[in-house]
N, C-alpha and C positions, 0 to 999 in steps of 0.2 A: 512457486510456494501457494499463493492467496488464487490462481488462477487469473481469468484476462481483467485485467484494470490498469490503471495510471495510481501510481504509486508514490506517496512522501514520508519523510523519516522528518521527526523533530531534534534529531542528531545528526552532523553533519558529518562524522567518523561512520556511523552506518549506511550513510546515502554512498559517501567516498568506495567503500567496498563494492559498488556497482558500478563505477565509473570505468570508463575505457581506458587503458594502457597502452593506444595505437600510438603511432608516430608523433601526430599531432600534441601529446599530452592529454592531462585529463580534464574534462567540462564537466561541468554542473550547474542546472538551472537553480537558481535560487527564487523564489515567492514565497509569498502568503496564500494558504489555504483555507478557503470557507467552507467548513464541512454542511453550515445549514444544520437538522436537525438529523445526528449522525445515529447509526445502528449501531451500537457496540458488542463486536464479537472480541468473547475473551476467552475462547477456548480452541483446544487444539481441530486446525484446518487442513492438515497435512493426511488426514487417512481418506479413502478413497470415496466414503460415502459421506464426505461431508462437503461445504459450499465449493468447493474446486471452482464448477462451472456457473455456477452464480455471477451475474454480472450485474444486477437490480438490486439496489436496497429494498427492505421489505415496504409493503404499504404504510405510508405517514411516516417514511424516514427519506432524507434527501441525498447520504450516501452512507459508507458501510466504512466505519472505524476498526481496523483487525489489532484490537492492542496487543504491542510486543513483549517480549520477554524482560 
């Protein structure tokens, strides 16, 4: 969806949709995430010419926060 990276959600229901339903059951890692100074991305990223392959935030930012719908 947004390219390479580690993804977190602030809603457990959203994260639950991405868990595996294998024989061992669903597993989820719950943690606090410190973003530092996040670069806010609130526009469409699913188009081919957008940020799919970008793995680092812009200079001056510590992380990328892609705002959900």
